C-alpha positions, 0 to 999 in steps of 0.5 A, spaced: 337 236 130 341 240 134 343 248 133 350 245 132 348 240 126 343 246 123 349 250 122 354 245 119 348 243 114 348 250 112 356 251 112 356 244 108 350 247 103 354 253 102 360 250 100 356 245 095 353 251 092 359 254 091 362 248 088 357 248 083 357 255 081 364 255 080 366 249 076 359 248 073 357 242 076 359 237 081 358 229 082 356 226 089 362 222 090 367 228 089 363 232 095 363 226 099 371 226 099 371 234 099 366 234 105 368 228 109 360 226 109 356 220 107 353 219 100 346 220 104 348 226 107 350 229 100 344 227 097 340 230 102 343 236 102 342 237 094 335 235 095 335 241 100 338 246 095 334 243 089 328 245 093 330 252 094 331 252 086 339 254 087 341 248 083 338 242 079 340 235 081 342 231 075 344 223 075 350 223 079 350 230 082 348 237 080 349 243 075 347 250 076 340 253 075 340 257 069 335 263 071 332 268 066 334 275 068 327 276 069 326 271 074 325 273 082 325 268 087 321 269 093 323 272 100 322 265 103 327 262 097 332 267 098 332 267 106 334 260 106 341 262 103 348 264 105 345 265 112 352 265 116 354 271 111 348 275 111 348 275 119 356 277 119 354 282 113 348 285 117 352 285 124 357 289 120 353 294 117 349 296 123 356 299 126 355 304 120 348 307 124 349 313 128 343 314 133 338 319 131 340 319 124 334 317 119 336 311 114 333 307 109 332 300 108 330 296 102 327 290 101 331 283 102 333 278 106 340 281 108 337 288 110 332 284 114 337 281 118 340 288 119 334 290 121 334 286 127 341 289 129 338 296 129 333 295 134 337 298 140 340 303 136 336 309 140 332 314 136 332 312 129 327 314 123 327 308 119 324 309 112 322 302 108 319 299 102 320 292 105 314 289 109 318 284 113 323 290 115 318 294 118 315 287 121 321 287 125 321 294 128 313 293 129 314 286 133 319 289 137 315 294 140 309 290 141 314 285 145 317 290 150 311 296 149 313 303 148 320 305 150 324 311 150 328 312 144 324 306 139 325 307 132 320 311 128 318 307 122 315 309 116 313 304 111 311 306 104 306 304 100 305 300 094 304 293 090 307 287 094 313 284 089 315 276 091 320 279 096 315 283 100 318 289 098 312 295 096 314 298 089 310 302 084 308 309 084 305 310 090 312 308 093 316 312 089 312 318 090 313 317 098 320 316 097 321 322 093 319 326 098 324 324 103 331 325 105 335 320 109 342 320 111 344 313 109 341 308 105 342 300 106 340 297 099 340 289 098 341 287 091 339 282 086 345 282 083 352 286 082 357 287 076 361 293 073 357 293 066 350 293 069 352 296 076 346 294 081 340 291 078 333 287 079 328 282 075 322 287 077 322 293 073 317 297 078 323 295 084 328 298 079 325 304 079 323 304 086 330 303 088 332 308 084 328 313 087 331 310 094 338 311 091 336 318 089 333 321 096 340 318 100 346 322 102 350 315 102 349 308 100 351 302 103 350 296 099 349 290 103 350 283 099 354 276 100 358 274 094 354 270 090 350 276 088 357 278 084 356 277 076 349 276 077 345 281 072 337 282 073 333 285 067 333 292 069 339 296 072 337 302 077 344 304 079 351 304 077 357 302 082 359 309 082 353 311 086 355 306 092 359 309 097 360 303 101 359 295 099 359 291 105 360 283 103 363 277 106 370 273 105 367 268 099 368 274 094 374 272 089 380 276 089 379 279 082 372 281 083 375 285 089 379 289 085 374 290 080 370 293 085 375 297 089 376 301 082 369 303 082 367 304 089 369 309 095 370 303 100 369 295 100 368 292 107 369 284 107 367 282 113 372 279 118 378 282 114 381 289 114 378 294 109 380 294 102 
């Protein structure tokens, strides 16, 4: 399959998932008309989304998966979702990073994408509780060898979660002793009522420490995170300086967010 075909499949599946979530379910024949593809193509897309655990196939179509507030998808399951949006968000968020600053990156697939865009920013100190994020910087150093201006990476200790974040007392203690200019935070869910939330209680406490240690907090989250509420809240929207998201975020959600945040950045659009 060519790169273009892969991209088309990704776009189709994102549209299908949006339709399922927005309408509460869709039929195969509706999707074939809307997307202009064959019945077989739609069924393959539904199979792929079902394997990722983001929708449930039913006779003739699909419905949303109703997830418990304690459900925590693994890194691999999340990494296949909203790829284009995450890449656009990461590229935009990278522009907020100045050379020579101390930044923190939480765990998550969007912060993982962001890490790749920071490899050429000189003299960074990067604090992270994400094994995946740390690997991005270490792999770059192994490939290119020692170079002037390469990032100094501080990986906290802790217990590994399904999303490959390190959490718990060891991580919390390490983070509490540090102070960084900007925190880039991936989230499981974001809403006006619950603020930022996660299904993992230990991760909530570690994220709380990250927020407390940062001068500025930048949340990087695609539009599907809006309205999702995990088991444990760890920050109110008012504690967030900037939200970087994608154009899929609905207008009413943008209005609500703008009432609580200092800055909303929708990639590809002018700022709110």
